[in-house]
Each structure stands twice: as C-alpha cells, then as structure tokens.
N, C-alpha and C positions, 0 to 999 in steps of 0.2 A: 113267400120265398122263405126258404130255410136259413137259419143262422150259418154263417161261414160261406154263403154264397157271395161270389164276387161283387155284386151290386150293393150288398150291406157293408162290405169293407169299405167300398169307395164312399158310401154315405157317412161312415164313421170318420174317415180321413177328412172328408169335406167338412163335417161337424167340427172335428178338432182344429182345423185350419181357421174356420170362421170364429171359434171360441177364441183362439189366440189373437186374431185380428181385433176382436171386440174388446179384449182385455187391453191391448196395446192402445186403441183408440181412447178407451176409458182412461187409462193412465195419462195420456197426453192431455185430455180435457181436464183431468184433475190437477195436473201440473199447471196448465195456463190459468185455471181458476185460482190456485193457490198463488201464482205470480201477481194476479191482479189484486188478490186480497193483501198481499204483502206491500205492493207498490201503494195501494190506497192508504194503508197504515203508515207508511213511510212518508208519504206526502203530506198526510195530515199532522204528523209529528214535526217534519222538516219541510215546509212549503218551498217550491222554487223561488228564484230571485224575485224581489219585489217589482211588480208591474206598476208602471206609472200611466195613468190615463189622462186625456185631455179632450175637450170638446172642439172637434174640427170645425164646427160652425162659427166658433168665435175666435179662431186663431189670429185674424187680421185685427181684431178690436182691442184685445187686451192680453195680458200674460207674457210668458217667456218667448213665444214666437212671433211677436209683432215685428213688422219689417225692420224697425230701427235697432231691434235687439239681436238680428241675425248677424253671422259673421264670427270672426275670431276675436277673443278677448283675454288678455293676460289676468290671471287670477293672482290674489296676494300670496298664494303658497307657491307661486312659480310654474304652475301648470297653465294650460291654455285650454279654454272651452270653446268649441266651435258649435254653433247652432245653425241648422240648415232645415229648410223646408222644401217638401216637393209638392208641385202641383202639375197637372197635365199641361204643358209638356215641358217643364223647366224646373230647375232648382234655384233656390234663393238663398244666398247669393249664387251667382253663376261661376264664380271663381273664389276659392277658399284660400286665404293666406295663412300659412303656418310655420312656425320655426322648426329647425332641425334640432335633434337631441334634446327635446322637451317633451314631458308627458302631455299628451293630447287627450281631452275627453270630447268626443263627438256626440252631440245630442240631436236627434232629429225626429221629424214626424211628416206626415202627409195630410193634406187638406182634402183630398178627394177620393182617390182609389190607392191601391197598393202600389209602391214603388220600391226601388231598391237601388242601391249603388255599391260600386267597388272602386277602389283607388289602384290604378295600375302600379305594379312593382312594389306592393305593400300588402300587409294582411288585413286591410279594411274591406269588409264586406258586411253591409247593413241592409236590413229589409225595413222599409218605412210603411206603417200601416195606420190609416186614419183612425184617431181616437186613442193612439198609444204613443209613447215617447220611446224612442230607441236609443240605447247607449251603447258606446264602443270606446274603449282605451288603446291608444297605441302611441308609438314614437317613431318619427321619421328620422333615419340616420344620415341621409344624403340630401343636398340641395337638389333642386330640379323642378320641373313641371310634369304633372301626370294628368292623364284623362280620368274623368269620373262619370261613366255612362250609367244610365238606368239600366238595370238588369232584370226588371219584372215588367212584363208586358202591360202597358198602361192604356193602350189605345192607339188609334192610327197614327199619331205623332210620335209613338215610342222611340222610333229609330233615330229621331233628331234630338232626344232628351239626353243631354250630357252637360257636364260642367268640367272645371279644371281645378286642380289642386297645385298651388304653388308653394314650394317649400324654400325658405330663405334662411340666412344665418340668424342665430338666436339674438344676437346684439342688434341686429337691424330691425327685427320684429319688435324687440321690447322698446327700441327708440320710437317706433311708429305707434305702438300700443300704449304709450305713456299717457297718463290721464284717464285711463279706463275706456279709450276710444275703441269701437267696434271696428275690426278690419276685414277688408276682403280686396283681392287683387282686381275686382271688376272696377274698383275706383282709380286704379293706377293706369 
C-alpha cells in the first residue's frame, strides 16, 4: 500500500490513540507507586496509633479483662473507665452503667471471634477483635437507657447478642462507685 492510502492513515490514528492511552496508564501507575512510596515513608516516620495486644486464651485467668475487673470504675482524675468483654453470644457485663457529663474511656476485647457494638443515640461504635484491645472515648449528655447490639456477624446466635447502657446522674454514679467498686446495671 502506498503512503497516503486511507488504511495507513487509520493505522497512524490508531497508533497515536494507543500511544496516548499507554502514556496515560503509565502516568497513573507511576502516580500510584509514588503514593505507596510516600505513605510507606510517612508511616515509618509517624506510625499509626499504638496498638495494644492481649492473649485471648488467658483473658479469664489474669489481667485487665478478668470477670471481677469488668464494668465501670471511677478513676482518680474524674473520668470513668468501662471494660467490656465479648464472647459468642454475649457481652460481659450485659448492662453498662455510666454517668452523664463525664469523660468515658471504653476498653474492650473479644475472646473468640470478631464482634462489635454501637450504642444507640451516641457516637459509640467499636469493633472488638480477638488479640487486640479496642479503645473509645466519649461523653453521654443525657440520662437514659440505650441498646448496645453486636454489629459484626459472629455466628448463628448473633441476632440475640446485645447489651444495654444505662446513663445515670454523675453524683449517683460516684456515690455507687465509692471505694473503687466496679459497677454494672446488671447488678441492679
């Protein structure tokens, strides 16, 4: 075929279009590789939040999540720490007692599979993973009682896995928590 023939012009147009697409794809790949390199250097220089680990096989024997240490406790700085443990198909304690207008630090873990919970009408939404301690800080502004369902599918009994959160006046909570007593409304 001679130069200037319609099929050679079509081939030149196709080659130019393919070249433009190849350059575009190459630029996208270079951008993504650059992003990965930047994030790798950034995370090496400034690692994410400290991750706490725990042995799920010994939770019931010793440490922070033994049964007598679960529930709410008033700290010396005026905050309240709530410790909760998830097992198929329950939370321990089954009812959390917390004061209103007080900084709350929720610490939780799971003993068996991934669980999670959220507290109705609040910003609390936590995932509990075996081997890791999850932390969440919040403050409840109104008294009341809210549901705390498991929101991560954990097996056939998942639909029945829920607990309650009862928010009471701060003065009443501190009166009940006097002496470092661990509280839950499951006792009431």
